[in-house]
C-alpha positions as CSV (number, residue, x, y, z in Angstrom):
1,M,-2.2,16.1,8.3
2,E,1.4,17.2,7.7
3,F,3.9,17.2,10.5
4,S,6.8,19.3,11.6
5,L,10.0,17.4,11.0
6,R,10.0,16.1,14.6
7,I,6.4,14.9,14.5
8,L,6.8,13.7,11.0
9,A,9.7,11.5,12.0
10,V,7.9,10.1,15.0
11,G,4.7,9.5,12.9
12,F,6.6,7.6,10.4
13,C,8.2,5.5,13.1
14,L,4.8,4.6,14.5
15,L,4.0,3.0,11.1
16,A,7.2,1.0,11.1
17,V,7.6,-2.5,12.2
18,G,9.1,-3.0,15.7
19,C,8.6,0.4,17.2
20,T,9.8,0.7,20.8
21,G,7.6,-1.5,22.9
22,L,6.0,-3.2,19.9
23,P,8.4,-5.9,18.5
24,T,8.0,-7.2,15.0
25,R,6.1,-10.4,14.8
26,P,7.4,-12.7,12.0
27,Q,5.0,-13.8,9.3
28,Q,4.7,-17.3,10.6
29,A,3.8,-16.0,14.1
30,L,0.8,-13.9,13.0
31,D,-2.5,-15.4,13.9
32,S,-6.2,-14.7,14.2
33,T,-5.8,-12.4,17.2
34,L,-5.1,-9.6,14.7
35,V,-7.7,-7.5,12.9
36,V,-5.6,-8.0,9.8
37,A,-4.7,-11.6,10.5
38,V,-2.6,-14.1,8.6
39,A,-4.9,-17.0,9.1
40,K,-5.8,-20.2,7.3
41,P,-9.4,-20.4,6.2
42,Q,-10.3,-22.9,8.9
43,H,-9.1,-20.7,11.7
44,P,-11.6,-18.3,13.3
45,V,-10.9,-14.6,13.0
46,K,-11.2,-12.6,16.2
47,T,-11.7,-8.9,16.7
48,W,-9.8,-5.6,17.1
49,S,-7.3,-6.6,19.8
50,A,-4.2,-5.5,21.6
51,A,-2.4,-6.0,18.4
52,W,-4.0,-2.7,17.3
53,Q,-2.7,0.2,19.3
54,H,-3.4,3.8,19.6
55,Y,-0.4,6.1,18.9
56,P,-0.6,9.7,20.0
57,L,1.7,12.2,18.3
58,P,4.0,14.6,20.2
59,G,2.5,18.0,20.6
60,K,-0.9,17.0,19.3
61,E,-4.2,16.3,20.9
62,S,-5.2,12.7,20.2
63,T,-8.1,11.6,18.0
64,E,-10.5,9.3,19.9
65,Y,-10.9,5.8,18.5
66,S,-13.5,3.5,20.0
67,P,-15.4,0.3,19.1
68,A,-19.1,0.9,18.2
69,R,-22.1,-0.6,16.5
70,L,-23.6,1.4,13.6
71,D,-26.1,0.4,10.9
72,G,-25.8,-3.2,11.9
73,R,-22.1,-3.2,11.6
74,D,-19.3,-3.5,14.1
75,V,-17.1,-0.5,13.5
76,M,-14.3,1.6,14.8
77,A,-15.5,5.1,15.5
78,A,-13.1,8.0,15.1
79,R,-13.6,11.5,16.5
80,A,-11.1,14.3,16.0
81,A,-11.3,17.8,17.6
82,A,-8.3,19.8,16.3
83,S,-6.4,16.5,16.9
84,A,-4.3,13.9,15.2
85,S,-3.2,10.3,16.1
86,L,-3.1,6.9,14.6
87,Y,-4.6,3.5,15.4
88,R,-2.4,0.8,13.9
89,Q,-0.6,-2.5,14.1
90,S,2.6,-4.0,12.8
91,V,2.6,-6.8,10.2
92,N,5.3,-8.5,8.1
93,I,3.9,-9.6,4.8
94,P,6.3,-10.2,1.9
95,A,5.7,-8.4,-1.3
96,S,5.2,-11.7,-3.1
97,D,2.1,-12.3,-0.9
98,L,0.5,-8.9,-1.4
99,D,-2.7,-8.9,-3.4
100,R,-5.8,-6.9,-2.4
101,I,-7.2,-4.8,0.4
102,K,-10.8,-4.4,1.3
103,F,-12.0,-1.7,3.6
104,S,-15.1,0.5,4.3
105,W,-15.9,3.8,5.9
106,K,-18.8,6.1,6.5
107,V,-18.3,9.9,6.6
108,P,-21.1,12.3,7.6
109,E,-19.3,15.5,6.7
110,L,-16.0,16.7,5.2
111,M,-13.9,19.5,6.7
112,A,-14.5,22.6,4.6
113,K,-10.9,23.8,4.8
114,A,-9.1,20.5,4.4
115,D,-6.8,20.2,1.4
116,L,-4.5,17.1,1.3
117,A,-2.2,18.7,-1.2
118,T,-1.2,21.7,1.0
119,R,1.0,21.7,4.0
120,D,-1.2,23.9,6.2
121,N,-4.5,22.2,5.6
122,A,-3.7,18.6,4.9
123,D,-6.2,17.0,7.2
124,S,-8.4,14.0,6.3
125,T,-11.6,12.6,7.9
126,V,-10.6,9.1,6.9
127,R,-7.3,7.4,5.8
128,I,-6.2,3.8,5.4
129,V,-2.4,3.9,5.9
130,L,0.0,1.2,4.6
131,A,3.7,1.3,5.4
132,F,6.3,-0.6,3.3
133,D,9.9,-1.7,3.6
134,G,12.5,-1.1,0.9
135,D,16.0,0.0,0.1
136,R,16.6,3.1,2.2
137,S,20.0,3.6,0.5
138,R,17.9,5.0,-2.3
139,F,16.6,7.8,-0.2
140,S,17.3,11.4,-1.2
141,A,19.4,13.4,1.2
142,K,16.3,15.0,2.7
143,N,14.6,11.6,3.3
144,A,17.8,10.1,4.6
145,M,18.0,12.9,7.1
146,L,14.4,12.3,8.2
147,S,15.1,8.6,8.6
148,E,18.1,9.3,10.7
149,L,16.2,11.7,12.8
150,A,13.5,9.1,13.4
151,H,16.1,6.5,14.2
152,V,17.8,8.7,16.8
153,M,14.5,9.7,18.4
154,T,12.7,6.3,18.4
155,G,15.3,3.7,17.6
156,E,13.6,2.8,14.3
157,P,14.1,4.3,10.8
158,L,11.1,5.6,8.9
159,P,9.3,3.2,6.5
160,Y,10.7,3.2,3.0
161,A,7.3,4.2,1.7
162,T,3.8,5.0,3.0
163,L,0.7,4.7,0.9
164,M,-2.6,6.1,2.0
165,Y,-6.1,5.7,0.7
166,V,-8.0,8.9,1.3
167,W,-11.3,10.9,0.8
168,C,-10.5,14.2,-0.8
169,N,-12.7,17.3,-0.9
170,S,-12.1,18.2,-4.5
171,R,-9.5,16.0,-6.4
172,E,-11.0,13.3,-8.5
173,A,-10.9,9.6,-7.6
174,G,-7.7,8.0,-8.9
175,S,-5.6,11.1,-8.2
176,V,-2.2,10.6,-6.5
177,I,-1.2,13.3,-4.0
178,A,2.4,13.5,-2.8
179,S,3.1,14.8,0.6
180,S,4.3,18.4,0.6
181,R,7.1,17.4,3.0
182,T,8.4,14.1,1.6
183,D,7.8,12.1,-1.5
184,R,7.9,8.9,0.6
185,I,4.3,9.5,1.5
186,R,1.7,9.4,-1.3
187,K,-2.0,9.4,-1.1
188,I,-4.5,7.8,-3.6
189,V,-7.9,9.4,-3.7
190,V,-10.6,6.8,-3.6
191,E,-13.5,9.1,-2.9
192,S,-14.1,12.8,-3.7
193,G,-16.5,15.5,-2.8
194,N,-19.9,15.3,-1.0
195,K,-21.9,12.9,-3.2
196,N,-21.5,9.8,-1.0
197,L,-21.6,11.4,2.4
198,N,-23.7,9.6,5.1
199,S,-23.4,6.3,3.2
200,W,-21.3,3.2,3.8
201,M,-18.6,3.1,1.1
202,D,-16.9,-0.3,0.5
203,Y,-13.7,-0.6,-1.5
204,E,-11.5,-3.3,-2.9
205,R,-8.0,-2.2,-4.1
206,N,-5.1,-3.9,-5.7
207,I,-2.2,-3.1,-3.4
208,R,0.6,-3.8,-5.8
209,A,-1.1,-1.9,-8.7
210,D,-1.8,1.1,-6.4
211,Y,1.7,1.2,-5.0
212,E,3.2,1.0,-8.5
213,K,0.9,3.8,-9.7
214,A,1.9,6.0,-6.7
215,F,5.7,5.3,-6.5
216,G,6.6,4.0,-10.0
217,E,8.2,0.7,-8.7
218,P,7.1,-2.6,-7.2
219,P,6.3,-2.6,-3.4
220,G,8.5,-4.1,-0.7
221,A,7.1,-6.0,2.3
222,L,4.1,-4.5,4.0
223,V,5.2,-3.7,7.5
224,G,2.4,-1.6,9.0
225,I,-1.3,-0.9,8.5
226,G,-3.4,1.7,10.2
227,I,-6.4,4.1,10.2
228,M,-6.1,7.8,10.8
229,T,-8.6,10.6,11.3
230,D,-7.0,14.1,11.8
231,S,-8.2,17.7,12.0
232,D,-5.3,19.5,13.7
233,N,-4.2,21.7,10.9
234,T,-7.6,23.1,10.1
235,R,-8.5,23.2,13.8
236,S,-11.8,21.5,12.9
237,S,-13.9,18.8,14.4
238,T,-14.7,15.7,12.3
239,Q,-15.9,12.1,12.8
240,A,-16.0,8.9,10.8
241,W,-16.6,5.2,11.2
242,Y,-14.3,2.4,9.8
243,G,-15.5,-1.1,8.9
244,P,-13.3,-4.2,8.7
245,V,-10.0,-4.2,7.0
246,T,-9.3,-7.3,5.0
247,L,-6.1,-8.3,3.1
248,T,-5.8,-11.2,0.7
249,G,-2.6,-12.8,-0.5
250,K,-1.4,-15.4,-3.0
251,A,0.0,-17.8,-0.5
252,L,-1.9,-16.7,2.6
253,S,-5.5,-16.0,3.6
254,L,-5.7,-12.8,5.6
255,A,-9.0,-12.0,7.2
256,G,-10.3,-8.8,8.5
257,A,-12.3,-8.6,11.7
258,T,-14.5,-6.1,13.5
259,P,-14.3,-4.6,17.0
260,Q,-15.8,-6.1,20.1
261,H,-18.1,-4.2,22.3
């Protein structure tokens, strides 16, 4: 979905590290209580926990996120009815430790009117959302204004860049879609069309390569990760299921986990 300036700024802030009421946890303090957890191989990995939080967006009905069991998998179910909100957590992973991300989802049906490249219809049944730090002095005047607005409203600037993995109705896999409101949000299409509906789709992506493809520069630290199902612009209803999210790093072992019942 695409936000008004107010909602956009708040939404960005929700993806930033250290949002009000959710302080940044330094890398060495992260542990296996997180779904995306910095953990040594011998440490057990626990489940979706309080580290993941639901973030409503001002003026929007909220998407419902709930742990579930589907097809023998522990999943996070997402149901949107003309709604939009995020389910996310803060992390602090240096760029030097970024490697790959593994994730999965199952989508029964796409929204007929959704179009991620247009302002009025930019809804998506599934998104994996990654927020990155960087040099905000390089922002354009427009993006600097958005960042300042976010800072005034929430006490935190917007992330330097946000990369999303999405399922698009029509654009081919590998396409990069820039947000119609800011070039600091870019979406990589990893699935397209109706062919693979009603099946579990599993992906493994190179974070650094995808970021460089989308933004034309190396990534900064990863500061936030989330899932998002939204249908507010098209006033539609949609649902999806998300499997574990797993990150791997050169110097760290990061393990994904699944939700408890």
